[in-house]
N, C-alpha and C positions, 0 to 999 in steps of 0.2 A: 292693335287698334283696327277695328272693322270699318270698312268703307261702305256705308249704307245709303249715301246720297242718291245714286242712280236707282235704287230700289224704292226709296221713300217718296221721291217726287211723284211717281204714278200712284202710290198709295194715297198721298195727300189729294191728288186729283180724284181718286175714287171716293175719298171721304166727302169731298165737295159734291160729288154726284149722288151721295146718299147710300153707298155700298156699306152694309153692316159689317162685313169682314174687314174692310179697310178702316172702318171706325174703330173696331177692336184693336187693330194693329196701331192705330194712332194713339189710343189710350195706353197701350203697352209701351209705346215710345216715350210718352210723357212720364210714365212710371219709372223709367230708367234713370239711375243716378250717374252712371258712367259717362265719360266724355267720348264724344264721337266727332269725326271731322264734320264741320258744319252743323253740329248738334244743336246749337242755339237757334239757328235759322230753321232747321227742320222741326224742332220741338215747338217753336213759336208758330210756324205755319200749320202744324198739325192741330195745335190748340185752337187757332183761328178758324180752321176748317171745321173742327168739331163743334164750335160755337154756332155754326151756321146750319146744322142739321138736327133732326129729331133723334135723340139717343134713347136707348133702352134703359130701363131702371137699373139694370146691373152695371152698365157703363157709367151712369150718373153716380152710382154709389162708389165706384172705383175712383172716379174723378174727385168726388168730395173727400174721400179718404186720403188720396194722394196730396191734394193741395193743402188740406188742413194739417196733415202730418208735416209737410214741408214748412209751413208757416210756424208751427209749434217748435220745430227744430231750428228755426232761424235760417233755413236754407232757401234763400230767395235769389236765384240766379237771374240773369237778365230776361230770360223767357218767362219768368214768373208773372210779369205784367199780363201776358196773354192767358196764363193759368188763372189769374185772379178774375179776368173777364169771363173766362169759361165757367168758373165756379159761380159767378154772379148769374150766368144764364141758367145753369142747372139747379141753382138754389142751394142755400146752406142754412136756412132757418132752424132746422132741427139740430144742427151742429153748433149753433152759436154759443150755447152754454159751455160746450167743450172748448171752443176757441177762446172764450174769455178765461177759462180756467188755466189754459196753457199759453197765456199772453207772452210773447217773446220780448220781454222788457229790456234786456241787455243788448238788443240788436236794433240799431236805428233804421236799417233798411226794412227789416221784417215789421217793425212798428209802423212804418209808413203804410204797408199793406193792411196791417191790423186796423189802423185808423180808417182806411178805405172801407173795409168790411163793417166796421162800427157805424160809419156814416150811412152805408146802405141799410143796415139793420134799423137805424133810427128813422130812416125815411121810408120804412115799409108802409104799405097801403093802410094798415090799421092805424098807424101813427098819423099819417097824412089826413085820414078821415076825421080823427079826433081833433086835429089842429084847425080845422076849417070852421 
């Protein structure tokens, strides 16, 4: 087991400051499936920090792929709440058909997040404008 907490705290601060290299490391952290000491806290904090900065298209694509793959697999650890918020910020409209096709029906926790994304999709600006 690798001890990364002392290294990742400054990286998370760098993300908050808008450092592109730190943002890349933050995305790499949330892409990791392995367990780490304080991994849930570090991954949640990294996702929260990434949500607050402007990201490159490449990083947005990696985030979209990671979160949608996790949801399709039914892999929704506790930090997934922050991942879902991050996906909401970077946008997922183009992936919605893929998300619907791989709906995690057998997993009640994953379905909770799927319902969250469905509600966001239904409340899109185009739908809201038609409803008025």
